KELO-895820 format. One record per residue (C-alpha): x, z, y; residue in three letters; chain. Coordinates in pm, whole numbers, padded with zeros to 5 digits. Layout:
// residues N
@u->X, w->Z, v->Y, resn->Ala, chain->A $
...
***
This chain:
// residues 420
@u->07402, w->16233, v->-03260, resn->Met, chain->A $
@u->07688, w->16496, v->-03311, resn->Arg, chain->A $
@u->07558, w->16840, v->-03423, resn->Asn, chain->A $
@u->07666, w->17115, v->-03183, resn->Pro, chain->A $
@u->07704, w->17356, v->-03460, resn->Gly, chain->A $
@u->07567, w->17707, v->-03507, resn->Thr, chain->A $
@u->07589, w->17982, v->-03225, resn->Thr, chain->A $
@u->07920, w->18110, v->-03412, resn->Glu, chain->A $
@u->08086, w->17806, v->-03383, resn->Glu, chain->A $
@u->08010, w->17751, v->-03010, resn->Val, chain->A $
@u->08126, w->18096, v->-02941, resn->Val, chain->A $
@u->08464, w->18034, v->-03127, resn->Val, chain->A $
@u->08502, w->17702, v->-02942, resn->Arg, chain->A $
@u->08438, w->17877, v->-02624, resn->Ala, chain->A $
@u->08702, w->18142, v->-02682, resn->Ile, chain->A $
@u->08961, w->17870, v->-02771, resn->Val, chain->A $
@u->08886, w->17666, v->-02458, resn->Asp, chain->A $
@u->08925, w->18004, v->-02272, resn->Met, chain->A $
@u->09277, w->18061, v->-02445, resn->Arg, chain->A $
@u->09388, w->17696, v->-02371, resn->Glu, chain->A $
@u->09291, w->17764, v->-02001, resn->Val, chain->A $
@u->09522, w->18066, v->-01984, resn->Tyr, chain->A $
@u->09810, w->17903, v->-02175, resn->Cys, chain->A $
@u->09794, w->17616, v->-01957, resn->Ala, chain->A $
@u->09767, w->17816, v->-01626, resn->Thr, chain->A $
@u->10047, w->18054, v->-01729, resn->Phe, chain->A $
@u->10266, w->17766, v->-01848, resn->Gly, chain->A $
@u->10240, w->17553, v->-01555, resn->Ser, chain->A $
@u->10244, w->17819, v->-01284, resn->Met, chain->A $
@u->10440, w->18102, v->-01408, resn->Leu, chain->A $
@u->10714, w->18007, v->-01646, resn->Trp, chain->A $
@u->10887, w->17766, v->-01422, resn->Pro, chain->A $
@u->10948, w->18043, v->-01163, resn->Lys, chain->A $
@u->11171, w->18215, v->-01421, resn->Val, chain->A $
@u->11541, w->18230, v->-01297, resn->Asn, chain->A $
@u->11731, w->18053, v->-01564, resn->Thr, chain->A $
@u->12069, w->18056, v->-01367, resn->Ser, chain->A $
@u->12208, w->18370, v->-01548, resn->Val, chain->A $
@u->12224, w->18355, v->-01899, resn->Arg, chain->A $
@u->12064, w->18654, v->-02066, resn->Val, chain->A $
@u->12166, w->18720, v->-02439, resn->Val, chain->A $
@u->11853, w->18858, v->-02641, resn->Pro, chain->A $
@u->11923, w->19218, v->-02697, resn->Gly, chain->A $
@u->12178, w->19263, v->-02425, resn->Glu, chain->A $
@u->12112, w->19370, v->-02045, resn->Ala, chain->A $
@u->12205, w->19100, v->-01795, resn->Pro, chain->A $
@u->12559, w->19107, v->-01664, resn->Arg, chain->A $
@u->12638, w->19290, v->-01359, resn->Asn, chain->A $
@u->12893, w->19089, v->-01143, resn->Pro, chain->A $
@u->13016, w->19405, v->-00988, resn->Tyr, chain->A $
@u->13056, w->19607, v->-01291, resn->Leu, chain->A $
@u->13338, w->19370, v->-01405, resn->Ser, chain->A $
@u->13523, w->19400, v->-01089, resn->Ser, chain->A $
@u->13488, w->19786, v->-01112, resn->Leu, chain->A $
@u->13601, w->19797, v->-01458, resn->Gly, chain->A $
@u->13974, w->19697, v->-01387, resn->Thr, chain->A $
@u->14001, w->19997, v->-01145, resn->Met, chain->A $
@u->14043, w->20293, v->-01397, resn->Pro, chain->A $
@u->14318, w->20098, v->-01589, resn->Arg, chain->A $
@u->14495, w->19996, v->-01269, resn->Ala, chain->A $
@u->14483, w->20329, v->-01114, resn->Gly, chain->A $
@u->14606, w->20506, v->-01458, resn->Ala, chain->A $
@u->14906, w->20257, v->-01459, resn->Leu, chain->A $
@u->14980, w->20327, v->-01096, resn->Phe, chain->A $
@u->14996, w->20714, v->-01148, resn->Val, chain->A $
@u->15185, w->20684, v->-01466, resn->Val, chain->A $
@u->15430, w->20459, v->-01305, resn->Ala, chain->A $
@u->15477, w->20696, v->-01024, resn->Val, chain->A $
@u->15526, w->21003, v->-01250, resn->Gly, chain->A $
@u->15780, w->20820, v->-01463, resn->Val, chain->A $
@u->15989, w->20716, v->-01162, resn->Val, chain->A $
@u->15990, w->21071, v->-01000, resn->Val, chain->A $
@u->16048, w->21226, v->-01345, resn->Ala, chain->A $
@u->16333, w->20985, v->-01415, resn->Ser, chain->A $
@u->16457, w->21092, v->-01064, resn->Gly, chain->A $
@u->16483, w->21461, v->-01159, resn->Trp, chain->A $
@u->16640, w->21419, v->-01516, resn->Leu, chain->A $
@u->16894, w->21181, v->-01387, resn->Leu, chain->A $
@u->16960, w->21343, v->-01044, resn->Gly, chain->A $
@u->16849, w->21046, v->-00831, resn->Ile, chain->A $
@u->16722, w->21167, v->-00491, resn->Ala, chain->A $
@u->16542, w->20858, v->-00368, resn->Pro, chain->A $
@u->16321, w->20848, v->-00683, resn->Phe, chain->A $
@u->16206, w->21213, v->-00598, resn->Gln, chain->A $
@u->16111, w->21150, v->-00239, resn->Ser, chain->A $
@u->15995, w->20846, v->-00050, resn->Val, chain->A $
@u->16247, w->20925, v->00230, resn->Leu, chain->A $
@u->16527, w->21204, v->00254, resn->Pro, chain->A $
@u->16359, w->21401, v->00515, resn->Gln, chain->A $
@u->16013, w->21412, v->00345, resn->Leu, chain->A $
@u->15903, w->21660, v->00079, resn->Val, chain->A $
@u->15983, w->21557, v->-00274, resn->Ser, chain->A $
@u->15738, w->21546, v->-00570, resn->Met, chain->A $
@u->15803, w->21820, v->-00818, resn->Lys, chain->A $
@u->15898, w->21765, v->-01174, resn->Met, chain->A $
@u->15568, w->21955, v->-01296, resn->Asn, chain->A $
@u->15369, w->21716, v->-01066, resn->Thr, chain->A $
@u->15526, w->21420, v->-01211, resn->Ala, chain->A $
@u->15425, w->21526, v->-01575, resn->Cys, chain->A $
@u->15100, w->21607, v->-01445, resn->Gly, chain->A $
@u->15042, w->21238, v->-01329, resn->Phe, chain->A $
@u->15190, w->21119, v->-01646, resn->Ile, chain->A $
@u->14935, w->21318, v->-01849, resn->Ala, chain->A $
@u->14633, w->21240, v->-01617, resn->Ala, chain->A $
@u->14719, w->20863, v->-01632, resn->Gly, chain->A $
@u->14760, w->20827, v->-01981, resn->Ala, chain->A $
@u->14434, w->21025, v->-02032, resn->Ala, chain->A $
@u->14257, w->20796, v->-01818, resn->Leu, chain->A $
@u->14393, w->20494, v->-01993, resn->Trp, chain->A $
@u->14278, w->20610, v->-02320, resn->Met, chain->A $
@u->13934, w->20735, v->-02225, resn->Leu, chain->A $
@u->13841, w->20377, v->-02117, resn->Arg, chain->A $
@u->13864, w->20233, v->-02468, resn->Gly, chain->A $
@u->13858, w->20534, v->-02706, resn->Ala, chain->A $
@u->13591, w->20521, v->-02948, resn->Leu, chain->A $
@u->13351, w->20863, v->-03021, resn->Pro, chain->A $
@u->13532, w->21084, v->-03268, resn->Gly, chain->A $
@u->13860, w->20866, v->-03240, resn->Ser, chain->A $
@u->14208, w->21029, v->-03230, resn->Arg, chain->A $
@u->14269, w->20829, v->-02900, resn->Ala, chain->A $
@u->13983, w->21031, v->-02744, resn->Leu, chain->A $
@u->14086, w->21371, v->-02880, resn->Ser, chain->A $
@u->14443, w->21306, v->-02746, resn->Val, chain->A $
@u->14289, w->21201, v->-02398, resn->Ala, chain->A $
@u->14085, w->21518, v->-02401, resn->Gln, chain->A $
@u->14381, w->21732, v->-02487, resn->Ala, chain->A $
@u->14594, w->21564, v->-02198, resn->Leu, chain->A $
@u->14292, w->21636, v->-01976, resn->Ser, chain->A $
@u->14300, w->22026, v->-02074, resn->Val, chain->A $
@u->14692, w->22026, v->-02005, resn->Phe, chain->A $
@u->14634, w->21894, v->-01671, resn->Val, chain->A $
@u->14379, w->22157, v->-01603, resn->Ile, chain->A $
@u->14595, w->22446, v->-01722, resn->Phe, chain->A $
@u->14888, w->22300, v->-01525, resn->Leu, chain->A $
@u->14689, w->22323, v->-01191, resn->Gly, chain->A $
@u->14519, w->22656, v->-01300, resn->Ala, chain->A $
@u->14863, w->22829, v->-01383, resn->Leu, chain->A $
@u->15039, w->22700, v->-01070, resn->Ser, chain->A $
@u->14759, w->22792, v->-00851, resn->Leu, chain->A $
@u->14743, w->23137, v->-01003, resn->Ser, chain->A $
@u->15112, w->23196, v->-00910, resn->Gln, chain->A $
@u->15028, w->23130, v->-00542, resn->Asp, chain->A $
@u->14714, w->23349, v->-00533, resn->Val, chain->A $
@u->14831, w->23634, v->-00737, resn->Phe, chain->A $
@u->15175, w->23625, v->-00627, resn->Gly, chain->A $
@u->15338, w->23614, v->-00986, resn->Trp, chain->A $
@u->15603, w->23401, v->-01138, resn->Asn, chain->A $
@u->15515, w->23245, v->-01475, resn->Leu, chain->A $
@u->15844, w->23079, v->-01504, resn->Gly, chain->A $
@u->15683, w->22721, v->-01532, resn->Ile, chain->A $
@u->15807, w->22588, v->-01203, resn->Asp, chain->A $
@u->16176, w->22524, v->-01329, resn->Glu, chain->A $
@u->16087, w->22480, v->-01691, resn->Leu, chain->A $
@u->16222, w->22137, v->-01733, resn->Leu, chain->A $
@u->16475, w->22100, v->-01456, resn->Val, chain->A $
@u->16614, w->22318, v->-01174, resn->Arg, chain->A $
@u->16537, w->22248, v->-00820, resn->Asp, chain->A $
@u->16840, w->22281, v->-00581, resn->Pro, chain->A $
@u->16669, w->22126, v->-00285, resn->Arg, chain->A $
@u->16396, w->22379, v->-00229, resn->Ala, chain->A $
@u->16424, w->22596, v->00084, resn->Pro, chain->A $
@u->16528, w->22958, v->00059, resn->Gly, chain->A $
@u->16171, w->23074, v->00151, resn->Asp, chain->A $
@u->15983, w->22880, v->-00120, resn->Leu, chain->A $
@u->15983, w->22927, v->-00482, resn->Pro, chain->A $
@u->16202, w->22639, v->-00630, resn->Pro, chain->A $
@u->16010, w->22380, v->-00833, resn->Gly, chain->A $
@u->15676, w->22495, v->-00734, resn->Arg, chain->A $
@u->15418, w->22248, v->-00649, resn->Met, chain->A $
@u->15179, w->22289, v->-00343, resn->Ala, chain->A $
@u->14868, w->22482, v->-00373, resn->Pro, chain->A $
@u->14669, w->22155, v->-00281, resn->Ala, chain->A $
@u->14856, w->21969, v->-00562, resn->Thr, chain->A $
@u->14736, w->22248, v->-00806, resn->Ala, chain->A $
@u->14377, w->22225, v->-00681, resn->Val, chain->A $
@u->14399, w->21848, v->-00723, resn->Cys, chain->A $
@u->14528, w->21882, v->-01079, resn->Phe, chain->A $
@u->14250, w->22126, v->-01174, resn->Leu, chain->A $
@u->13961, w->21906, v->-01036, resn->Ser, chain->A $
@u->14112, w->21604, v->-01150, resn->Ala, chain->A $
@u->14145, w->21722, v->-01514, resn->Gly, chain->A $
@u->13784, w->21843, v->-01508, resn->Leu, chain->A $
@u->13678, w->21517, v->-01380, resn->Ser, chain->A $
@u->13867, w->21346, v->-01667, resn->Leu, chain->A $
@u->13673, w->21562, v->-01915, resn->Leu, chain->A $
@u->13354, w->21454, v->-01751, resn->Gly, chain->A $
@u->13424, w->21084, v->-01801, resn->Val, chain->A $
@u->13293, w->21068, v->-02156, resn->Arg, chain->A $
@u->13094, w->21368, v->-02142, resn->Ala, chain->A $
@u->12738, w->21354, v->-02034, resn->Arg, chain->A $
@u->12765, w->21652, v->-01784, resn->Ala, chain->A $
@u->12791, w->21602, v->-01407, resn->Gly, chain->A $
@u->13182, w->21681, v->-01396, resn->Phe, chain->A $
@u->13256, w->21349, v->-01236, resn->Val, chain->A $
@u->13007, w->21377, v->-00950, resn->Gly, chain->A $
@u->13128, w->21735, v->-00842, resn->Trp, chain->A $
@u->13515, w->21745, v->-00891, resn->Phe, chain->A $
@u->13637, w->21370, v->-00828, resn->Ala, chain->A $
@u->13533, w->21391, v->-00464, resn->Pro, chain->A $
@u->13714, w->21727, v->-00439, resn->Val, chain->A $
@u->14046, w->21543, v->-00546, resn->Thr, chain->A $
@u->13966, w->21272, v->-00312, resn->Leu, chain->A $
@u->13920, w->21506, v->-00013, resn->Val, chain->A $
@u->14239, w->21714, v->-00074, resn->Phe, chain->A $
@u->14427, w->21394, v->-00120, resn->Ala, chain->A $
@u->14312, w->21223, v->00202, resn->Thr, chain->A $
@u->14393, w->21499, v->00422, resn->Leu, chain->A $
@u->14782, w->21500, v->00347, resn->Pro, chain->A $
@u->14761, w->21107, v->00408, resn->Ile, chain->A $
@u->14610, w->21168, v->00736, resn->Leu, chain->A $
@u->14870, w->21449, v->00812, resn->Gly, chain->A $
@u->15170, w->21240, v->00754, resn->Tyr, chain->A $
@u->15008, w->20933, v->00930, resn->Ala, chain->A $
@u->14912, w->21135, v->01259, resn->Tyr, chain->A $
@u->15218, w->21400, v->01211, resn->Asp, chain->A $
@u->14997, w->21686, v->01180, resn->Val, chain->A $
@u->15170, w->21945, v->00958, resn->Lys, chain->A $
@u->14875, w->22172, v->00889, resn->Ala, chain->A $
@u->14713, w->21884, v->00692, resn->Leu, chain->A $
@u->14972, w->21878, v->00425, resn->Tyr, chain->A $
@u->15134, w->22201, v->00428, resn->Arg, chain->A $
@u->14932, w->22531, v->00405, resn->Leu, chain->A $
@u->15093, w->22838, v->00572, resn->Gly, chain->A $
@u->15414, w->22937, v->00392, resn->Pro, chain->A $
@u->15347, w->22755, v->00079, resn->Tyr, chain->A $
@u->15498, w->22446, v->-00056, resn->Thr, chain->A $
@u->15384, w->22108, v->00121, resn->Ala, chain->A $
@u->15231, w->21823, v->-00052, resn->Met, chain->A $
@u->15464, w->21540, v->-00075, resn->Ala, chain->A $
@u->15322, w->21195, v->00056, resn->Pro, chain->A $
@u->15369, w->21028, v->-00269, resn->Ser, chain->A $
@u->15160, w->21290, v->-00437, resn->Thr, chain->A $
@u->14890, w->21262, v->-00203, resn->Ala, chain->A $
@u->14875, w->20883, v->-00249, resn->Leu, chain->A $
@u->14879, w->20911, v->-00627, resn->Ser, chain->A $
@u->14596, w->21160, v->-00611, resn->Phe, chain->A $
@u->14406, w->20933, v->-00396, resn->Phe, chain->A $
@u->14429, w->20646, v->-00624, resn->Val, chain->A $
@u->14368, w->20871, v->-00926, resn->Leu, chain->A $
@u->14038, w->21006, v->-00781, resn->Ser, chain->A $
@u->13911, w->20657, v->-00704, resn->Leu, chain->A $
@u->14006, w->20547, v->-01059, resn->Ala, chain->A $
@u->13825, w->20836, v->-01207, resn->Ile, chain->A $
@u->13521, w->20755, v->-01012, resn->Leu, chain->A $
@u->13521, w->20397, v->-01117, resn->Ala, chain->A $
@u->13550, w->20527, v->-01479, resn->Ala, chain->A $
@u->13189, w->20618, v->-01482, resn->Ser, chain->A $
@u->12990, w->20347, v->-01334, resn->Pro, chain->A $
@u->12655, w->20525, v->-01443, resn->Asp, chain->A $
@u->12709, w->20811, v->-01225, resn->Arg, chain->A $
@u->12821, w->20909, v->-00871, resn->Gly, chain->A $
@u->12902, w->20675, v->-00599, resn->Leu, chain->A $
@u->13017, w->20412, v->-00850, resn->Ala, chain->A $
@u->12632, w->20383, v->-00962, resn->Arg, chain->A $
@u->12525, w->20270, v->-00607, resn->Phe, chain->A $
@u->12850, w->20060, v->-00562, resn->Ala, chain->A $
@u->12750, w->19833, v->-00869, resn->Ile, chain->A $
@u->12366, w->19810, v->-00796, resn->Ser, chain->A $
@u->12208, w->19503, v->-00664, resn->Glu, chain->A $
@u->11972, w->19712, v->-00440, resn->Thr, chain->A $
@u->12001, w->19790, v->-00068, resn->Ala, chain->A $
@u->12190, w->20106, v->-00136, resn->Ala, chain->A $
@u->12448, w->19916, v->-00319, resn->Gly, chain->A $
@u->12485, w->19672, v->-00021, resn->Val, chain->A $
@u->12531, w->19979, v->00219, resn->Val, chain->A $
@u->12791, w->20145, v->00001, resn->Val, chain->A $
@u->13012, w->19818, v->-00059, resn->Arg, chain->A $
@u->12991, w->19720, v->00322, resn->Arg, chain->A $
@u->13012, w->20056, v->00489, resn->Leu, chain->A $
@u->13185, w->20301, v->00284, resn->Leu, chain->A $
@u->13528, w->20107, v->00233, resn->Pro, chain->A $
@u->13515, w->19948, v->00584, resn->Thr, chain->A $
@u->13440, w->20238, v->00835, resn->Ile, chain->A $
@u->13679, w->20501, v->00703, resn->Pro, chain->A $
@u->13961, w->20250, v->00669, resn->Ala, chain->A $
@u->13910, w->20106, v->01029, resn->Val, chain->A $
@u->13866, w->20434, v->01190, resn->Leu, chain->A $
@u->14178, w->20553, v->01039, resn->Phe, chain->A $
@u->14372, w->20247, v->01179, resn->Leu, chain->A $
@u->14200, w->20273, v->01523, resn->Val, chain->A $
@u->14319, w->20640, v->01533, resn->Gly, chain->A $
@u->14680, w->20565, v->01418, resn->Trp, chain->A $
@u->14709, w->20307, v->01663, resn->Val, chain->A $
@u->14571, w->20502, v->01946, resn->Cys, chain->A $
@u->14827, w->20805, v->01850, resn->Val, chain->A $
@u->15108, w->20551, v->01838, resn->Leu, chain->A $
@u->15038, w->20447, v->02186, resn->Gly, chain->A $
@u->15019, w->20789, v->02321, resn->Gln, chain->A $
@u->15354, w->20886, v->02167, resn->Arg, chain->A $
@u->15510, w->20571, v->02330, resn->Ala, chain->A $
@u->15383, w->20686, v->02651, resn->Gly, chain->A $
@u->15141, w->20412, v->02730, resn->Leu, chain->A $
@u->14853, w->20658, v->02825, resn->Tyr, chain->A $
@u->14774, w->21034, v->02820, resn->Asp, chain->A $
@u->14613, w->21230, v->02556, resn->Pro, chain->A $
@u->14270, w->21223, v->02736, resn->Ser, chain->A $
@u->14280, w->20849, v->02754, resn->Phe, chain->A $
@u->14378, w->20826, v->02383, resn->Ala, chain->A $
@u->14089, w->21051, v->02301, resn->Leu, chain->A $
@u->13842, w->20829, v->02494, resn->Ala, chain->A $
@u->14003, w->20508, v->02354, resn->Leu, chain->A $
@u->13943, w->20643, v->02005, resn->Val, chain->A $
@u->13578, w->20753, v->02038, resn->Val, chain->A $
@u->13504, w->20403, v->02228, resn->Val, chain->A $
@u->13666, w->20184, v->01961, resn->Leu, chain->A $
@u->13504, w->20400, v->01684, resn->Ser, chain->A $
@u->13158, w->20362, v->01827, resn->Val, chain->A $
@u->13215, w->19976, v->01859, resn->Gly, chain->A $
@u->13347, w->19944, v->01500, resn->Val, chain->A $
@u->13046, w->20158, v->01368, resn->Ser, chain->A $
@u->12801, w->19948, v->01555, resn->Leu, chain->A $
@u->12949, w->19618, v->01436, resn->Leu, chain->A $
@u->12941, w->19751, v->01077, resn->Ala, chain->A $
@u->12594, w->19881, v->01080, resn->Val, chain->A $
@u->12465, w->19579, v->01253, resn->Ser, chain->A $
@u->12618, w->19329, v->01021, resn->Ser, chain->A $
@u->12490, w->19555, v->00728, resn->Thr, chain->A $
@u->12135, w->19570, v->00889, resn->Ala, chain->A $
@u->12136, w->19173, v->00933, resn->Ala, chain->A $
@u->12211, w->19128, v->00567, resn->Ser, chain->A $
@u->11948, w->19374, v->00464, resn->Leu, chain->A $
@u->11692, w->19203, v->00689, resn->His, chain->A $
@u->11747, w->18865, v->00523, resn->Thr, chain->A $
@u->11721, w->19005, v->00191, resn->Ala, chain->A $
@u->11402, w->19189, v->00275, resn->Asp, chain->A $
@u->11245, w->18883, v->00414, resn->Leu, chain->A $
@u->11333, w->18696, v->00103, resn->Glu, chain->A $
@u->11177, w->18956, v->-00091, resn->Arg, chain->A $
@u->10853, w->18960, v->00100, resn->Gln, chain->A $
@u->10843, w->18593, v->00083, resn->Arg, chain->A $
@u->10871, w->18605, v->-00306, resn->Ala, chain->A $
@u->10609, w->18873, v->-00310, resn->Glu, chain->A $
@u->10370, w->18650, v->-00096, resn->Gln, chain->A $
@u->10429, w->18368, v->-00346, resn->Glu, chain->A $
@u->10368, w->18596, v->-00642, resn->Val, chain->A $
@u->10030, w->18723, v->-00494, resn->Leu, chain->A $
@u->09919, w->18361, v->-00405, resn->Ala, chain->A $
@u->10017, w->18252, v->-00769, resn->Leu, chain->A $
@u->09791, w->18543, v->-00897, resn->Asn, chain->A $
@u->09517, w->18468, v->-00667, resn->Ala, chain->A $
@u->09514, w->18093, v->-00761, resn->Asp, chain->A $
@u->09534, w->18202, v->-01129, resn->Leu, chain->A $
@u->09252, w->18428, v->-01099, resn->Glu, chain->A $
@u->09047, w->18166, v->-00920, resn->Arg, chain->A $
@u->09108, w->17894, v->-01174, resn->Arg, chain->A $
@u->09022, w->18141, v->-01443, resn->Val, chain->A $
@u->08682, w->18231, v->-01297, resn->Lys, chain->A $
@u->08599, w->17864, v->-01223, resn->Glu, chain->A $
@u->08688, w->17803, v->-01601, resn->Arg, chain->A $
@u->08477, w->18088, v->-01724, resn->Thr, chain->A $
@u->08176, w->17980, v->-01523, resn->Arg, chain->A $
@u->08197, w->17641, v->-01672, resn->Glu, chain->A $
@u->08215, w->17805, v->-02027, resn->Leu, chain->A $
@u->07921, w->18036, v->-01938, resn->Glu, chain->A $
@u->07721, w->17735, v->-01828, resn->Gly, chain->A $
@u->07789, w->17541, v->-02142, resn->Ser, chain->A $
@u->07709, w->17852, v->-02360, resn->Leu, chain->A $
@u->07389, w->17876, v->-02158, resn->Ala, chain->A $
@u->07294, w->17520, v->-02195, resn->Gln, chain->A $
@u->07365, w->17564, v->-02590, resn->Val, chain->A $
@u->07142, w->17851, v->-02597, resn->Asn, chain->A $
@u->06841, w->17646, v->-02466, resn->His, chain->A $
@u->06849, w->17480, v->-02814, resn->Leu, chain->A $
@u->06790, w->17785, v->-02993, resn->Ser, chain->A $
@u->06443, w->17907, v->-03098, resn->Gly, chain->A $
@u->06121, w->17696, v->-03175, resn->Leu, chain->A $
@u->06101, w->17356, v->-03025, resn->Leu, chain->A $
@u->05762, w->17197, v->-02971, resn->Pro, chain->A $
@u->05787, w->16832, v->-03110, resn->Ile, chain->A $
@u->05512, w->16582, v->-03152, resn->Cys, chain->A $
@u->05431, w->16509, v->-03538, resn->Ala, chain->A $
@u->05372, w->16143, v->-03453, resn->Trp, chain->A $
@u->05606, w->16027, v->-03203, resn->Cys, chain->A $
@u->05859, w->16296, v->-03213, resn->Arg, chain->A $
@u->05892, w->16378, v->-02860, resn->Lys, chain->A $
@u->05989, w->16739, v->-02746, resn->Val, chain->A $
@u->05787, w->16928, v->-02479, resn->Arg, chain->A $
@u->06034, w->17106, v->-02223, resn->Asp, chain->A $
@u->05960, w->17434, v->-02028, resn->Asp, chain->A $
@u->05767, w->17232, v->-01747, resn->His, chain->A $
@u->05505, w->17090, v->-02009, resn->Asp, chain->A $
@u->05688, w->16738, v->-01991, resn->Tyr, chain->A $
@u->05726, w->16542, v->-02296, resn->Trp, chain->A $
@u->06065, w->16389, v->-02352, resn->Gln, chain->A $
@u->06245, w->16206, v->-02631, resn->Thr, chain->A $
@u->06486, w->16408, v->-02832, resn->Val, chain->A $
@u->06768, w->16210, v->-02669, resn->Glu, chain->A $
@u->06660, w->16292, v->-02329, resn->Gln, chain->A $
@u->06592, w->16644, v->-02404, resn->Tyr, chain->A $
@u->06929, w->16722, v->-02570, resn->Val, chain->A $
@u->07131, w->16514, v->-02320, resn->Thr, chain->A $
@u->06967, w->16699, v->-02027, resn->Ser, chain->A $
@u->07084, w->17034, v->-02175, resn->Arg, chain->A $
@u->07407, w->16976, v->-02353, resn->Thr, chain->A $
@u->07702, w->16754, v->-02307, resn->Glu, chain->A $
@u->07623, w->16562, v->-02622, resn->Ala, chain->A $
@u->07582, w->16169, v->-02585, resn->Arg, chain->A $
@u->07409, w->15957, v->-02846, resn->Phe, chain->A $
@u->07510, w->15614, v->-02994, resn->Ser, chain->A $
@u->07230, w->15450, v->-03185, resn->His, chain->A $
@u->07238, w->15285, v->-03520, resn->Gly, chain->A $
@u->07021, w->15259, v->-03843, resn->Ile, chain->A $
@u->07042, w->15472, v->-04140, resn->Cys, chain->A $
@u->07022, w->15319, v->-04501, resn->Pro, chain->A $
@u->06678, w->15418, v->-04591, resn->Ser, chain->A $
@u->06538, w->15279, v->-04268, resn->Cys, chain->A $
@u->06739, w->14967, v->-04323, resn->His, chain->A $
@u->06593, w->14912, v->-04666, resn->Asp, chain->A $
@u->06235, w->14978, v->-04533, resn->Arg, chain->A $
@u->06238, w->14754, v->-04256, resn->Ile, chain->A $
@u->06415, w->14481, v->-04455, resn->Leu, chain->A $
@u->06133, w->14525, v->-04703, resn->Ala, chain->A $
@u->05856, w->14491, v->-04446, resn->Glu, chain->A $
@u->05999, w->14168, v->-04314, resn->Glu, chain->A $
@u->06029, w->14013, v->-04659, resn->Arg, chain->A $
@u->05656, w->14099, v->-04706, resn->Glu, chain->A $
@u->05557, w->13927, v->-04370, resn->Leu, chain->A $
@u->05763, w->13628, v->-04469, resn->Ala, chain->A $
@u->05597, w->13598, v->-04804, resn->Ala, chain->A $
@u->05250, w->13605, v->-04644, resn->Lys, chain->A $
***
């Protein structure tokens, strides 16, 4: 007969059995559910697929505005008029504006890869401050009516109209440089400059683009001041988007790269609806100018098409979010079912262990045993053999044999009987 052991040994074995139940249950039910399709390096955050796409925008935007600034500056230095303006009848980009774009693009390029405390970071911040002062000084000339002599500091502007200061950038251009410089300073700083000033640049750049597209002069020229050139507006538009993309942990870029419902809405609706509405309005204006319909019909057509495009975009986004929400609910239900089954299995195993411990406890204390036949008396006053008593109360089973002393004794008795 196998000795069940002391009470401490029984409790230890019960704890070990319970641990094996937990390990077996968790190992077979939960760990296979872990998604292993995405490689996760220990100590590193999971890679965001949208972050890599957004990371190329700052460098591309910086390269674009620097290229535009270099071309325009070359046109002013070499006297090439087509480099100064997109078309001869349009407003030309000023020399100071070209220098501002070169400084802003170079600052944004260096800010992306500069290490804290490095010389590149210091140069990028100095260029950002230069952009701020360029916009602030130029804007102060229009506000206070003084002339600081910075408009024709590098080259003279013979093409300026008689009623406008030669070489001076538009007030909207100065505001854009001021807000863009502050946004550049906030790219590496932990302040909220990007969230406040980069959209200002974006709005002031979008209005002249709409003005040139719809031929609304008031959107790109303010009163008696210099108008913003179309190349200037386009460069500021690209620069503002690049600055927003340079800080993926703040502003709209934080939502654009997220894998949440907000990220889906931003990625689907924010680029689509403004661009489509712009094209719809532009096509309707062209049809009106061509004499295909009157202004009232053009306005009604714009409203109808805008509502249709908005409904289509919202419906598509809602369908995508609905599908994702159903998958999430299905996954939550599976997790709840797994947890419920796990709790049920643990409770069943706990009851089994408690029953085993209760049976073992029946063997403790004093046992009434016959001194002659070695039978044991149970709680109901029945006499049973030791094997029956132990088997009915534990999981132990007996295998009968003979010990050496009994073997010698029985062998001696048989020899005595044979001798007689």
